[in-house]
C-alpha positions in Angstrom: 99.0 40.6 129.9 97.1 38.3 127.6 97.8 36.9 124.2 95.6 38.3 121.4 93.4 35.3 121.1 90.4 34.2 123.1 87.9 31.4 122.8 84.2 32.1 123.4 82.1 29.0 124.1 78.3 29.0 124.4 77.5 27.3 127.7 74.7 25.4 126.1 77.3 23.7 123.9 79.3 22.3 126.8 78.7 18.6 127.5 81.0 18.2 130.5 83.8 19.9 132.4 86.3 17.9 134.3 88.1 19.3 137.3 91.3 18.4 139.0 91.7 17.2 142.6 91.7 20.8 143.9 88.1 21.3 142.5 89.1 24.5 140.8 91.5 23.6 138.0 89.7 22.7 134.8 91.4 19.7 133.1 88.9 18.9 130.4 86.1 20.7 128.5 84.0 18.4 126.3 81.7 20.1 123.8 78.6 18.5 122.3 79.1 16.8 119.0 79.6 19.2 116.2 80.0 22.2 118.4 83.0 24.5 118.7 84.2 27.7 120.3 84.5 30.9 118.4 88.0 32.4 118.2 88.4 36.1 118.7 91.6 37.5 117.4 92.7 40.8 119.1 95.6 43.1 118.7 97.9 44.8 121.2 96.2 43.7 124.4 92.7 44.3 123.1 91.5 41.2 125.0 91.0 42.5 128.5 89.9 39.9 131.2 89.3 41.0 134.8 87.5 39.9 137.9 86.4 41.6 141.1 85.1 40.4 144.4 81.6 41.7 145.2 79.3 41.5 148.2 75.9 40.0 147.4 73.7 39.9 150.4 75.6 38.0 153.0 78.0 36.4 150.5 81.2 37.4 148.8 81.2 36.4 145.1 83.0 37.4 142.0 82.2 39.4 138.9 84.0 38.1 135.8 84.4 40.5 132.8 86.0 40.0 129.5 86.2 43.0 127.2 87.3 42.4 123.6 87.7 44.2 120.3 86.5 42.1 117.4 88.4 43.2 114.3 86.5 40.8 112.0 83.4 42.6 110.8 82.2 39.9 108.3 78.6 38.9 107.8 79.3 35.6 109.5 80.5 37.4 112.7 77.5 39.7 112.6 75.3 36.7 112.5 77.1 35.2 115.5 76.8 38.5 117.4 73.1 38.8 116.7 72.5 35.3 118.3 75.0 35.9 121.1 73.0 38.8 122.7 70.8 36.3 124.5 73.3 33.6 125.4 75.5 32.6 128.3 79.2 32.1 127.6 82.5 30.8 128.9 85.7 32.7 127.7 89.1 31.1 127.8 92.2 33.4 127.6 95.9 32.8 127.5 98.2 34.7 129.7 101.8 35.7 128.8 102.9 34.5 132.3 103.0 30.7 132.1 103.9 29.7 135.7 105.4 26.3 136.6 105.2 24.0 133.6 102.4 26.2 132.1 100.0 25.9 135.0 99.1 29.6 134.9 98.9 29.9 131.1 95.1 29.6 130.5 92.1 31.0 132.5 88.4 30.2 132.2 86.0 33.0 132.9 82.3 32.4 133.6 82.6 28.7 134.0 79.8 28.4 136.6 77.3 31.2 136.1 78.2 32.1 132.5 78.9 35.5 131.0 76.2 37.6 129.5 76.8 40.0 126.6 76.4 43.3 128.4 77.8 45.5 125.8 78.2 45.5 122.0 79.0 48.5 119.9 80.9 49.6 116.8 82.1 53.0 115.7 83.0 52.5 112.1 85.0 55.7 112.1 87.1 55.0 115.2 90.7 55.7 114.1 92.2 53.7 116.9 90.3 50.4 116.4 89.6 50.9 112.6 85.9 50.2 113.2 86.3 47.0 115.4 83.4 45.7 117.5 83.6 46.5 121.2 82.3 43.5 123.0 81.8 43.1 126.8 80.9 39.8 128.4 80.2 39.9 132.2 78.5 38.2 135.1 75.7 40.7 135.0 73.1 39.2 137.3 74.4 35.8 138.5 77.9 35.9 140.0 80.7 33.4 140.0 81.6 31.6 143.3 85.3 31.7 142.6 88.0 33.7 140.7 88.6 32.5 137.1 89.5 28.8 136.9 92.9 27.8 135.6 92.8 25.4 132.6 95.7 23.0 133.0 96.5 19.4 132.4 100.1 18.0 132.8 102.1 20.7 131.1 101.8 23.7 128.7 101.8 21.6 125.5 99.0 19.3 126.7 96.9 22.3 127.9 97.5 24.2 124.7 96.2 21.2 122.7 93.0 21.2 124.9 92.6 25.0 124.2 93.1 24.5 120.4 90.8 21.5 120.2 87.9 23.6 121.3 88.0 25.4 118.0 87.7 22.1 116.0 84.2 20.6 115.7 83.9 17.3 117.4 83.3 14.4 115.0 
């Protein structure tokens, strides 16, 4: 399962991504000055990342999907959602399974092609979600060349600091 927090980053706000020696593991994500990710707080496994291999022509690629329930329905969130409908995004999630020294803790979805907002709805009378937003981000047209990338540098504490820093505007 996943923790009930995800970070959504506009691809246009990413200055650089640094990869480890394996070419797959993300070690750094640098955002443009003043930019930050948006934190989505879920409840009870309401952050649902997945991927699936798909055949596209003569190639095998991957669909990345992250479905979320957004429980904050404030005007600021609605403003963000209105502008998000046309963007491309990267989503970082935290797994409960940590792996060796935390190397399996965090995964990055949509790092190459980006995720499109393919679904957004809200049923204010839904008893189960108490009127939360249902948000789906997916590789609708362009597909990812690989499964979601691990985010890892040195150990869990160092990687968690990278994850948390994406929510603080760069100075």
